[in-house]
Structure formats: structure tokens, C-alpha cells
C-alpha positions as a Markdown table, in Angstrom:
| # | Residue | x | y | z |
|---|---|---|---|---|
| 1 | Asn | 40.3 | -5.9 | -5.2 |
| 2 | Asp | 39.0 | -3.1 | -3.0 |
| 3 | Pro | 39.9 | -3.7 | 0.7 |
| 4 | Glu | 36.4 | -2.5 | 1.8 |
| 5 | Gly | 34.7 | -5.1 | -0.3 |
| 6 | Thr | 33.2 | -2.7 | -2.9 |
| 7 | Leu | 33.7 | -3.4 | -6.5 |
| 8 | Pro | 35.3 | -0.7 | -8.7 |
| 9 | Met | 32.8 | 1.1 | -10.8 |
| 10 | Gln | 33.9 | -0.6 | -14.1 |
| 11 | Ser | 33.3 | -4.1 | -12.5 |
| 12 | Phe | 29.5 | -3.4 | -12.4 |
| 13 | Asp | 29.5 | -3.7 | -16.2 |
| 14 | Ser | 30.1 | -7.4 | -15.8 |
| 15 | Leu | 27.2 | -8.2 | -13.6 |
| 16 | Arg | 23.7 | -8.8 | -14.9 |
| 17 | Leu | 20.5 | -8.1 | -12.9 |
| 18 | Glu | 17.1 | -9.1 | -14.3 |
| 19 | Arg | 13.6 | -9.9 | -13.2 |
| 20 | Thr | 12.6 | -13.5 | -13.6 |
| 21 | Pro | 9.2 | -14.5 | -15.1 |
| 22 | Ala | 8.1 | -15.1 | -11.5 |
| 23 | Gly | 8.8 | -11.4 | -10.7 |
| 24 | Arg | 11.9 | -12.0 | -8.5 |
| 25 | Leu | 15.3 | -10.5 | -9.0 |
| 26 | Ala | 18.1 | -12.6 | -10.4 |
| 27 | Leu | 21.8 | -11.6 | -10.3 |
| 28 | Thr | 24.5 | -13.0 | -12.5 |
| 29 | Leu | 28.0 | -12.2 | -11.2 |
| 30 | Ala | 31.2 | -11.7 | -13.2 |
| 31 | Asp | 32.2 | -15.3 | -12.4 |
| 32 | Gly | 29.0 | -16.5 | -14.2 |
| 33 | Ser | 27.3 | -17.7 | -11.0 |
| 34 | Arg | 23.5 | -17.0 | -11.1 |
| 35 | His | 21.5 | -16.2 | -8.0 |
| 36 | Glu | 17.7 | -16.0 | -8.0 |
| 37 | Gly | 15.5 | -14.4 | -5.3 |
| 38 | Val | 18.0 | -11.6 | -4.7 |
| 39 | Thr | 16.9 | -8.9 | -2.2 |
| 40 | Pro | 18.4 | -5.4 | -2.1 |
| 41 | Val | 18.9 | -4.1 | 1.4 |
| 42 | Arg | 19.9 | -0.5 | 2.3 |
| 43 | Ala | 22.5 | 0.0 | 5.0 |
| 44 | Phe | 21.1 | 3.4 | 6.0 |
| 45 | Pro | 17.6 | 3.7 | 4.4 |
| 46 | Ile | 16.8 | 7.1 | 5.9 |
| 47 | Ala | 20.1 | 8.8 | 6.6 |
| 48 | Ala | 21.8 | 7.8 | 3.3 |
| 49 | Pro | 19.4 | 6.0 | 1.0 |
| 50 | Gln | 21.7 | 6.2 | -2.1 |
| 51 | Glu | 24.7 | 4.9 | -0.3 |
| 52 | Gly | 25.6 | 1.5 | 1.0 |
| 53 | Leu | 23.4 | -1.2 | -0.5 |
| 54 | Ser | 23.8 | -4.9 | -0.3 |
| 55 | Leu | 22.4 | -7.5 | -2.7 |
| 56 | Val | 21.5 | -10.5 | -0.5 |
| 57 | Gly | 20.8 | -14.0 | -1.8 |
| 58 | Gly | 17.9 | -16.2 | -0.8 |
| 59 | Asp | 20.0 | -17.8 | 1.9 |
| 60 | Gly | 20.6 | -14.4 | 3.6 |
| 61 | His | 24.2 | -14.1 | 2.6 |
| 62 | Glu | 25.5 | -11.0 | 0.9 |
| 63 | Leu | 26.3 | -11.5 | -2.8 |
| 64 | Leu | 27.4 | -7.9 | -3.7 |
| 65 | Trp | 28.1 | -4.7 | -1.8 |
| 66 | Ile | 27.3 | -1.4 | -3.7 |
| 67 | Ala | 28.8 | 1.7 | -2.2 |
| 68 | Gln | 26.9 | 4.1 | -4.4 |
| 69 | Leu | 23.6 | 3.2 | -6.1 |
| 70 | Ser | 24.5 | 5.8 | -8.8 |
| 71 | Ala | 27.5 | 3.6 | -9.8 |
| 72 | Leu | 25.2 | 1.0 | -11.3 |
| 73 | Pro | 24.2 | 0.8 | -14.9 |
| 74 | Thr | 20.8 | 2.5 | -15.4 |
| 75 | Glu | 18.8 | -0.7 | -16.0 |
| 76 | Ala | 20.1 | -2.4 | -12.8 |
| 77 | Arg | 19.6 | 0.7 | -10.7 |
| 78 | Gln | 16.0 | 1.0 | -11.9 |
| 79 | Leu | 15.3 | -2.7 | -11.0 |
| 80 | Ile | 16.8 | -2.2 | -7.5 |
| 81 | Glu | 14.9 | 1.0 | -7.0 |
| 82 | Gln | 11.6 | -0.7 | -8.0 |
| 83 | Glu | 12.3 | -3.6 | -5.6 |
| 84 | Leu | 13.1 | -1.2 | -2.8 |
| 85 | Ala | 10.0 | 0.9 | -3.4 |
| 86 | Ala | 7.8 | -2.2 | -3.0 |
| 87 | Arg | 9.6 | -3.2 | 0.2 |
| 88 | Glu | 10.1 | 0.2 | 1.9 |
| 89 | Phe | 6.6 | 1.5 | 2.2 |
| 90 | Thr | 7.2 | 4.6 | 4.4 |
| 91 | Pro | 4.5 | 7.2 | 3.9 |
| 92 | Val | 5.5 | 10.8 | 4.6 |
| 93 | Ile | 3.1 | 12.7 | 6.9 |
| 94 | Glu | 2.2 | 16.0 | 5.3 |
| 95 | His | -0.6 | 17.1 | 7.7 |
| 96 | Ile | -2.0 | 15.8 | 11.1 |
| 97 | Glu | -5.7 | 16.5 | 10.9 |
| 98 | Ser | -6.7 | 15.2 | 14.4 |
| 99 | Val | -5.8 | 13.0 | 17.3 |
| 100 | Thr | -8.3 | 11.2 | 19.5 |
| 101 | Ser | -6.5 | 11.9 | 22.7 |
| 102 | Phe | -3.3 | 13.6 | 24.0 |
| 103 | Ser | -2.5 | 10.5 | 26.0 |
| 104 | Thr | -1.6 | 7.1 | 24.5 |
| 105 | Pro | -2.8 | 4.9 | 23.0 |
| 106 | Cys | -4.6 | 7.2 | 20.5 |
| 107 | Thr | -5.5 | 7.4 | 16.8 |
| 108 | Trp | -4.1 | 10.1 | 14.5 |
| 109 | Thr | -5.9 | 11.1 | 11.3 |
| 110 | Leu | -3.3 | 12.0 | 8.7 |
| 111 | Arg | -2.7 | 13.2 | 5.2 |
| 112 | Thr | 0.4 | 11.6 | 3.7 |
| 113 | Asp | 2.1 | 11.6 | 0.4 |
| 114 | Arg | 0.3 | 8.3 | -0.2 |
| 115 | Gly | -3.1 | 9.6 | 0.6 |
| 116 | Pro | -5.3 | 9.8 | 3.8 |
| 117 | Ala | -4.3 | 7.4 | 6.6 |
| 118 | Gln | -4.9 | 6.7 | 10.3 |
| 119 | Leu | -2.1 | 5.9 | 12.7 |
| 120 | Gln | -2.6 | 4.1 | 16.0 |
| 121 | Leu | 0.1 | 5.4 | 18.4 |
| 122 | Lys | 0.8 | 3.1 | 21.3 |
| 123 | Gly | 3.2 | 5.3 | 23.2 |
| 124 | Glu | 5.4 | 8.4 | 22.9 |
| 125 | Glu | 8.4 | 6.1 | 22.6 |
| 126 | Asp | 7.1 | 5.1 | 19.1 |
| 127 | Ile | 8.2 | 8.6 | 17.9 |
| 128 | Arg | 11.9 | 8.6 | 17.2 |
| 129 | Arg | 14.1 | 11.5 | 16.3 |
| 130 | Leu | 16.5 | 10.9 | 13.4 |
| 131 | Ala | 19.3 | 13.0 | 11.8 |
| 132 | Gly | 18.8 | 16.2 | 13.8 |
| 133 | Arg | 15.8 | 17.2 | 16.0 |
| 134 | Thr | 13.2 | 17.7 | 13.3 |
| 135 | His | 13.4 | 14.4 | 11.3 |
| 136 | Leu | 10.9 | 12.0 | 12.9 |
| 137 | Leu | 10.1 | 8.3 | 12.4 |
| 138 | Ile | 6.7 | 7.2 | 13.9 |
| 139 | Thr | 5.8 | 3.6 | 14.2 |
| 140 | Ser | 2.1 | 2.6 | 14.4 |
| 141 | Ala | 0.7 | -0.1 | 16.6 |
| 142 | Glu | 0.6 | -2.3 | 13.4 |
| 143 | Gly | 4.3 | -1.8 | 12.8 |
| 144 | Leu | 3.9 | 0.6 | 9.8 |
| 145 | Gln | 6.4 | 3.4 | 9.8 |
| 146 | Phe | 5.6 | 7.0 | 8.9 |
| 147 | Arg | 8.1 | 9.7 | 8.4 |
| 148 | Ile | 8.2 | 13.4 | 9.0 |
| 149 | Pro | 11.3 | 14.7 | 7.2 |
| 150 | Asp | 11.2 | 18.1 | 8.9 |
| 151 | Ser | 8.6 | 18.7 | 11.6 |
| 152 | Gly | 9.3 | 22.5 | 11.4 |
| 153 | Ala | 8.0 | 22.5 | 7.9 |
| 154 | Leu | 4.5 | 21.2 | 8.9 |
| 155 | Asp | 1.6 | 23.6 | 9.1 |
| 156 | Lys | 0.9 | 25.3 | 12.5 |
| 157 | His | -2.0 | 23.0 | 13.4 |
| 158 | Ser | 0.0 | 19.9 | 12.7 |
| 159 | Arg | 3.0 | 21.1 | 14.7 |
| 160 | Arg | 0.8 | 22.0 | 17.6 |
| 161 | Leu | -0.7 | 18.5 | 17.7 |
| 162 | Leu | 2.7 | 16.8 | 17.3 |
| 163 | Glu | 4.4 | 18.9 | 20.0 |
| 164 | Arg | 2.0 | 17.4 | 22.6 |
| 165 | Phe | 3.7 | 14.1 | 22.1 |
| 166 | Leu | 7.3 | 15.1 | 21.9 |
């Protein structure tokens, strides 16, 4: 056994991951135990989304640790990625069209990779810098998170509006 709790790559061949008729994930481990209602949880969803993933049972306990998502068989990896996509809705801001005020609270009108959106910003503290100075995570008043992977790559108009809040 691996001292860090990860299974060797060949051990993933003995697990079985499938979607139940109710649409939930079910995991059958090498010992034959079956667990329904499995939830994939990333350890570092933004900084390292393909590394460090836990499959958690309905009781909240970890059933399996996966060091690299790429180590899984294709079918299992696709099921996990589908489940994560449904849970991790984080639109990427491509353009900031306007803001109602340069003081908070205010409303931002945006264009995202998921289409047009509005963001209610409660305060500047809801804008967090991640992995370097240009990667931003912005949380709306409703709790929805928006990402800007590289604020320097935004157009000039968007950068100017954003800089008023940083």
C-alpha cells in the first residue's frame, strides 16, 4: 500500500464507477463494497483541478483518494468530470460591460463564458487574488463565484473598471 493513501495506478482497474438509474454516482471498490451517492471533491479546484480528488460517500467519509485524475480509466474519469461540471459552476468573466457605482454595493454587467450575467458585489473583500496577482475569484452577494484567470488579458475597458475595485 502507498503510505500517502493513494492507490497505485493499476489498482484503479479494479474499481467500478457508474451512474445509477436515479442519476447518482455509485462506486464499487476492489473489496466488492458498493457505495451509492458518491460525490467527487477536488482538493484544489482552481490551483490544481486535475490533481488531488476525493470520492466521498453519502456519510461524508472519504472512500477513495485519487492523486491524478488522468490515472483513472476513461469512463470513470468522464463520469467524475460530468459530476464536477454540474457542481462547480464558476463562470469565467470575459468582459466587464459596466458597473452601477465605484463604491459597494454595486452591480456589474458582464459577459462570461456562460453568457451574459450580472454580479452584485457587496464589498471589495469579495474579490480575492489567487495564484499570482492576476488570477481573481469574485463572489457575488448571492454566493455565486466568478473567475478571471488573468486580469491582464482583459480588454482595456474591463481592466479600467476592475482596477477601481482592487
